[in-house]
NUKOLVEX-933565 format. One record per atom (N, C-alpha, C, O): residue number from 1; residue in three letters; atom name; x, y, z. Coordinates in nm, 2 decimals, always signed. Example, Ala and Ser with C-alpha at 12.3 -4.5 7.8 and 13.67 -1.06 7.14 Angstrom:
BEGIN
   seq   type   atom        u        v        w
     1    ALA      N    +1.32    -0.57    +0.78
     1    ALA     CA    +1.23    -0.45    +0.78
     1    ALA      C    +1.32    -0.33    +0.78
     1    ALA      O    +1.42    -0.33    +0.85
     2    SER      N    +1.28    -0.22    +0.71
     2    SER     CA    +1.37    -0.11    +0.71
     2    SER      C    +1.29    +0.00    +0.79
     2    SER      O    +1.34    +0.11    +0.80
//
This chain:
BEGIN
   seq   type   atom        u        v        w
     1    UNK      N    +1.34    -0.59    +1.81
     1    UNK     CA    +1.29    -0.60    +1.67
     1    UNK      C    +1.40    -0.67    +1.59
     1    UNK      O    +1.52    -0.63    +1.59
     2    UNK      N    +1.36    -0.78    +1.53
     2    UNK     CA    +1.46    -0.85    +1.44
     2    UNK      C    +1.48    -0.78    +1.31
     2    UNK      O    +1.59    -0.77    +1.26
     3    UNK      N    +1.37    -0.74    +1.25
     3    UNK     CA    +1.39    -0.67    +1.12
     3    UNK      C    +1.32    -0.53    +1.13
     3    UNK      O    +1.22    -0.51    +1.20
     4    UNK      N    +1.39    -0.44    +1.06
     4    UNK     CA    +1.33    -0.30    +1.07
     4    UNK      C    +1.20    -0.29    +0.99
     4    UNK      O    +1.18    -0.35    +0.89
     5    UNK      N    +1.11    -0.22    +1.05
     5    UNK     CA    +0.98    -0.20    +0.98
     5    UNK      C    +0.99    -0.07    +0.90
     5    UNK      O    +1.07    +0.02    +0.93
     6    UNK      N    +0.91    -0.06    +0.80
     6    UNK     CA    +0.90    +0.06    +0.72
     6    UNK      C    +0.76    +0.11    +0.73
     6    UNK      O    +0.66    +0.04    +0.68
     7    UNK      N    +0.74    +0.22    +0.79
     7    UNK     CA    +0.61    +0.27    +0.81
     7    UNK      C    +0.57    +0.38    +0.71
     7    UNK      O    +0.65    +0.46    +0.67
     8    UNK      N    +0.45    +0.37    +0.66
     8    UNK     CA    +0.40    +0.47    +0.56
     8    UNK      C    +0.38    +0.60    +0.64
     8    UNK      O    +0.36    +0.60    +0.76
     9    UNK      N    +0.40    +0.71    +0.57
     9    UNK     CA    +0.38    +0.84    +0.63
     9    UNK      C    +0.31    +0.93    +0.53
     9    UNK      O    +0.31    +0.90    +0.41
    10    UNK      N    +0.25    +1.04    +0.58
    10    UNK     CA    +0.19    +1.14    +0.49
    10    UNK      C    +0.25    +1.27    +0.54
    10    UNK      O    +0.27    +1.29    +0.66
    11    UNK      N    +0.25    +1.36    +0.44
    11    UNK     CA    +0.30    +1.50    +0.48
    11    UNK      C    +0.20    +1.60    +0.42
    11    UNK      O    +0.16    +1.58    +0.31
    12    UNK      N    +0.18    +1.70    +0.50
    12    UNK     CA    +0.09    +1.81    +0.45
    12    UNK      C    +0.13    +1.94    +0.51
    12    UNK      O    +0.19    +1.94    +0.62
    13    UNK      N    +0.10    +2.05    +0.44
    13    UNK     CA    +0.12    +2.18    +0.50
    13    UNK      C    -0.01    +2.23    +0.55
    13    UNK      O    -0.11    +2.23    +0.48
    14    UNK      N    +0.00    +2.28    +0.67
    14    UNK     CA    -0.12    +2.34    +0.73
    14    UNK      C    -0.15    +2.48    +0.66
    14    UNK      O    -0.06    +2.54    +0.61
    15    UNK      N    -0.28    +2.52    +0.66
    15    UNK     CA    -0.31    +2.65    +0.60
    15    UNK      C    -0.23    +2.76    +0.68
    15    UNK      O    -0.20    +2.74    +0.80
    16    UNK      N    -0.21    +2.87    +0.61
    16    UNK     CA    -0.14    +2.98    +0.68
    16    UNK      C    -0.21    +3.03    +0.80
    16    UNK      O    -0.15    +3.08    +0.90
    17    UNK      N    -0.35    +3.02    +0.81
    17    UNK     CA    -0.42    +3.06    +0.92
    17    UNK      C    -0.39    +2.97    +1.04
    17    UNK      O    -0.41    +3.01    +1.16
    18    UNK      N    -0.34    +2.85    +1.02
    18    UNK     CA    -0.30    +2.76    +1.12
    18    UNK      C    -0.15    +2.75    +1.14
    18    UNK      O    -0.10    +2.66    +1.21
    19    UNK      N    -0.08    +2.85    +1.09
    19    UNK     CA    +0.06    +2.86    +1.11
    19    UNK      C    +0.15    +2.82    +0.99
    19    UNK      O    +0.26    +2.85    +0.98
    20    UNK      N    +0.09    +2.75    +0.89
    20    UNK     CA    +0.16    +2.71    +0.77
    20    UNK      C    +0.27    +2.61    +0.79
    20    UNK      O    +0.35    +2.59    +0.70
    21    UNK      N    +0.27    +2.54    +0.91
    21    UNK     CA    +0.37    +2.44    +0.94
    21    UNK      C    +0.35    +2.32    +0.85
    21    UNK      O    +0.24    +2.29    +0.80
    22    UNK      N    +0.45    +2.24    +0.83
    22    UNK     CA    +0.45    +2.11    +0.77
    22    UNK      C    +0.43    +2.01    +0.87
    22    UNK      O    +0.50    +2.01    +0.98
    23    UNK      N    +0.35    +1.91    +0.85
    23    UNK     CA    +0.33    +1.80    +0.95
    23    UNK      C    +0.34    +1.66    +0.88
    23    UNK      O    +0.28    +1.64    +0.77
    24    UNK      N    +0.42    +1.58    +0.94
    24    UNK     CA    +0.43    +1.44    +0.89
    24    UNK      C    +0.36    +1.35    +0.99
    24    UNK      O    +0.39    +1.36    +1.11
    25    UNK      N    +0.28    +1.26    +0.94
    25    UNK     CA    +0.21    +1.16    +1.04
    25    UNK      C    +0.23    +1.02    +0.99
    25    UNK      O    +0.26    +1.00    +0.87
    26    UNK      N    +0.22    +0.93    +1.08
    26    UNK     CA    +0.23    +0.79    +1.05
    26    UNK      C    +0.10    +0.72    +1.08
    26    UNK      O    +0.07    +0.70    +1.20
    27    UNK      N    +0.02    +0.69    +0.98
    27    UNK     CA    -0.11    +0.63    +1.00
    27    UNK      C    -0.12    +0.51    +1.09
    27    UNK      O    -0.21    +0.49    +1.17
    28    UNK      N    -0.01    +0.43    +1.09
    28    UNK     CA    -0.01    +0.31    +1.17
    28    UNK      C    +0.03    +0.34    +1.32
    28    UNK      O    +0.01    +0.25    +1.41
    29    UNK      N    +0.07    +0.46    +1.35
    29    UNK     CA    +0.11    +0.50    +1.48
    29    UNK      C    +0.05    +0.63    +1.52
    29    UNK      O    +0.11    +0.74    +1.51
    30    UNK      N    -0.08    +0.63    +1.55
    30    UNK     CA    -0.15    +0.75    +1.58
    30    UNK      C    -0.08    +0.84    +1.69
    30    UNK      O    -0.03    +0.78    +1.79
    31    UNK      N    -0.07    +0.96    +1.67
    31    UNK     CA    -0.01    +1.05    +1.76
    31    UNK      C    +0.14    +1.07    +1.74
    31    UNK      O    +0.20    +1.16    +1.80
    32    UNK      N    +0.20    +0.99    +1.65
    32    UNK     CA    +0.34    +1.01    +1.62
    32    UNK      C    +0.35    +1.11    +1.50
    32    UNK      O    +0.32    +1.08    +1.39
    33    UNK      N    +0.40    +1.23    +1.53
    33    UNK     CA    +0.40    +1.34    +1.43
    33    UNK      C    +0.54    +1.40    +1.43
    33    UNK      O    +0.61    +1.41    +1.53
    34    UNK      N    +0.57    +1.45    +1.31
    34    UNK     CA    +0.69    +1.54    +1.30
    34    UNK      C    +0.64    +1.67    +1.25
    34    UNK      O    +0.55    +1.68    +1.16
    35    UNK      N    +0.69    +1.78    +1.29
    35    UNK     CA    +0.65    +1.92    +1.26
    35    UNK      C    +0.77    +2.00    +1.22
    35    UNK      O    +0.87    +1.99    +1.28
    36    UNK      N    +0.75    +2.09    +1.12
    36    UNK     CA    +0.86    +2.18    +1.09
    36    UNK      C    +0.82    +2.30    +1.01
    36    UNK      O    +0.70    +2.30    +0.96
    37    UNK      N    +0.90    +2.40    +0.99
    37    UNK     CA    +0.87    +2.51    +0.91
    37    UNK      C    +0.89    +2.48    +0.76
    37    UNK      O    +0.83    +2.55    +0.68
    38    UNK      N    +0.96    +2.37    +0.73
    38    UNK     CA    +0.97    +2.33    +0.59
    38    UNK      C    +0.94    +2.18    +0.59
    38    UNK      O    +0.94    +2.11    +0.69
    39    UNK      N    +0.92    +2.13    +0.47
    39    UNK     CA    +0.90    +1.98    +0.45
    39    UNK      C    +1.02    +1.90    +0.50
    39    UNK      O    +1.00    +1.80    +0.57
    40    UNK      N    +1.14    +1.95    +0.47
    40    UNK     CA    +1.26    +1.88    +0.52
    40    UNK      C    +1.27    +1.88    +0.67
    40    UNK      O    +1.31    +1.78    +0.73
    41    UNK      N    +1.24    +1.99    +0.74
    41    UNK     CA    +1.24    +2.00    +0.88
    41    UNK      C    +1.14    +1.90    +0.94
    41    UNK      O    +1.17    +1.83    +1.04
    42    UNK      N    +1.02    +1.90    +0.88
    42    UNK     CA    +0.92    +1.81    +0.93
    42    UNK      C    +0.96    +1.66    +0.91
    42    UNK      O    +0.93    +1.58    +1.00
    43    UNK      N    +1.02    +1.63    +0.80
    43    UNK     CA    +1.06    +1.49    +0.78
    43    UNK      C    +1.17    +1.45    +0.88
    43    UNK      O    +1.17    +1.34    +0.93
    44    UNK      N    +1.27    +1.54    +0.91
    44    UNK     CA    +1.37    +1.51    +1.00
    44    UNK      C    +1.31    +1.49    +1.14
    44    UNK      O    +1.35    +1.40    +1.22
    45    UNK      N    +1.22    +1.58    +1.18
    45    UNK     CA    +1.15    +1.57    +1.31
    45    UNK      C    +1.07    +1.44    +1.32
    45    UNK      O    +1.06    +1.38    +1.42
    46    UNK      N    +1.01    +1.40    +1.21
    46    UNK     CA    +0.93    +1.28    +1.20
    46    UNK      C    +1.02    +1.15    +1.23
    46    UNK      O    +0.97    +1.06    +1.30
    47    UNK      N    +1.14    +1.15    +1.18
    47    UNK     CA    +1.23    +1.04    +1.20
    47    UNK      C    +1.26    +1.03    +1.35
    47    UNK      O    +1.27    +0.92    +1.41
    48    UNK      N    +1.29    +1.15    +1.41
    48    UNK     CA    +1.31    +1.15    +1.56
    48    UNK      C    +1.19    +1.10    +1.63
    48    UNK      O    +1.20    +1.02    +1.73
    49    UNK      N    +1.07    +1.15    +1.59
    49    UNK     CA    +0.95    +1.11    +1.66
    49    UNK      C    +0.92    +0.96    +1.65
    49    UNK      O    +0.88    +0.90    +1.74
    50    UNK      N    +0.94    +0.91    +1.53
    50    UNK     CA    +0.92    +0.77    +1.51
    50    UNK      C    +1.01    +0.68    +1.59
    50    UNK      O    +0.97    +0.59    +1.66
    51    UNK      N    +1.14    +0.72    +1.60
    51    UNK     CA    +1.23    +0.65    +1.69
    51    UNK      C    +1.19    +0.65    +1.83
    51    UNK      O    +1.20    +0.55    +1.90
    52    UNK      N    +1.14    +0.77    +1.88
    52    UNK     CA    +1.10    +0.78    +2.02
    52    UNK      C    +0.97    +0.70    +2.04
    52    UNK      O    +0.96    +0.64    +2.15
    53    UNK      N    +0.88    +0.70    +1.95
    53    UNK     CA    +0.76    +0.62    +1.96
    53    UNK      C    +0.79    +0.47    +1.97
    53    UNK      O    +0.74    +0.39    +2.05
    54    UNK      N    +0.88    +0.42    +1.88
    54    UNK     CA    +0.92    +0.28    +1.88
    54    UNK      C    +1.00    +0.25    +2.01
    54    UNK      O    +0.98    +0.14    +2.07
    55    UNK      N    +1.08    +0.34    +2.06
    55    UNK     CA    +1.15    +0.32    +2.19
    55    UNK      C    +1.05    +0.31    +2.30
    55    UNK      O    +1.07    +0.23    +2.40
    56    UNK      N    +0.94    +0.39    +2.30
    56    UNK     CA    +0.84    +0.38    +2.40
    56    UNK      C    +0.77    +0.25    +2.40
    56    UNK      O    +0.74    +0.20    +2.51
    57    UNK      N    +0.74    +0.19    +2.29
    57    UNK     CA    +0.68    +0.06    +2.28
    57    UNK      C    +0.77    -0.04    +2.35
    57    UNK      O    +0.73    -0.13    +2.42
    58    UNK      N    +0.90    -0.03    +2.31
    58    UNK     CA    +1.00    -0.13    +2.37
    58    UNK      C    +1.01    -0.11    +2.52
    58    UNK      O    +1.02    -0.21    +2.59
    59    UNK      N    +1.00    +0.01    +2.57
    59    UNK     CA    +1.01    +0.04    +2.71
    59    UNK      C    +0.90    -0.02    +2.79
    59    UNK      O    +0.92    -0.05    +2.91
    60    UNK      N    +0.78    -0.04    +2.73
    60    UNK     CA    +0.67    -0.10    +2.81
    60    UNK      C    +0.64    -0.24    +2.76
    60    UNK      O    +0.53    -0.29    +2.78
    61    UNK      N    +0.74    -0.30    +2.70
    61    UNK     CA    +0.73    -0.44    +2.66
    61    UNK      C    +0.62    -0.47    +2.56
    61    UNK      O    +0.55    -0.57    +2.57
    62    UNK      N    +0.59    -0.37    +2.47
    62    UNK     CA    +0.48    -0.39    +2.37
    62    UNK      C    +0.55    -0.40    +2.24
    62    UNK      O    +0.64    -0.33    +2.21
    63    UNK      N    +0.50    -0.49    +2.16
    63    UNK     CA    +0.55    -0.50    +2.02
    63    UNK      C    +0.50    -0.37    +1.94
    63    UNK      O    +0.39    -0.32    +1.97
    64    UNK      N    +0.59    -0.32    +1.86
    64    UNK     CA    +0.54    -0.20    +1.78
    64    UNK      C    +0.43    -0.25    +1.68
    64    UNK      O    +0.42    -0.36    +1.65
    65    UNK      N    +0.35    -0.15    +1.64
    65    UNK     CA    +0.25    -0.19    +1.54
    65    UNK      C    +0.31    -0.24    +1.41
    65    UNK      O    +0.41    -0.19    +1.37
    66    UNK      N    +0.24    -0.34    +1.36
    66    UNK     CA    +0.29    -0.39    +1.23
    66    UNK      C    +0.24    -0.30    +1.12
    66    UNK      O    +0.12    -0.26    +1.12
    67    UNK      N    +0.33    -0.25    +1.03
    67    UNK     CA    +0.29    -0.16    +0.93
    67    UNK      C    +0.18    -0.22    +0.84
    67    UNK      O    +0.18    -0.34    +0.81
    68    UNK      N    +0.09    -0.14    +0.81
    68    UNK     CA    -0.02    -0.19    +0.72
    68    UNK      C    +0.04    -0.21    +0.58
    68    UNK      O    +0.14    -0.14    +0.54
    69    UNK      N    -0.01    -0.30    +0.51
    69    UNK     CA    +0.04    -0.33    +0.37
    69    UNK      C    +0.01    -0.22    +0.28
    69    UNK      O    -0.10    -0.16    +0.28
    70    UNK      N    +0.11    -0.18    +0.20
    70    UNK     CA    +0.09    -0.08    +0.10
    70    UNK      C    +0.08    -0.14    -0.04
    70    UNK      O    +0.16    -0.23    -0.07
    71    UNK      N    -0.01    -0.09    -0.12
    71    UNK     CA    -0.01    -0.14    -0.26
    71    UNK      C    +0.10    -0.08    -0.34
    71    UNK      O    +0.14    +0.03    -0.32
    72    UNK      N    +0.16    -0.16    -0.42
    72    UNK     CA    +0.27    -0.12    -0.50
    72    UNK      C    +0.23    -0.05    -0.63
    72    UNK      O    +0.31    +0.00    -0.71
//
């Protein structure tokens, strides 16, 4: 990768019946998730997950997904 990509993410807390965990997802990279007991833990886990997903694309000689454009 020549320039770093910035991927949009979303964060939500699951209902208490589903554990109450926080989940961060990246819409441009389905299946790439971060999970934690707090929003901060989920965000940290998401950064690790994103790096692993991007490394996996590199390992199989695939270009990473291009981030969708976000409106300002």
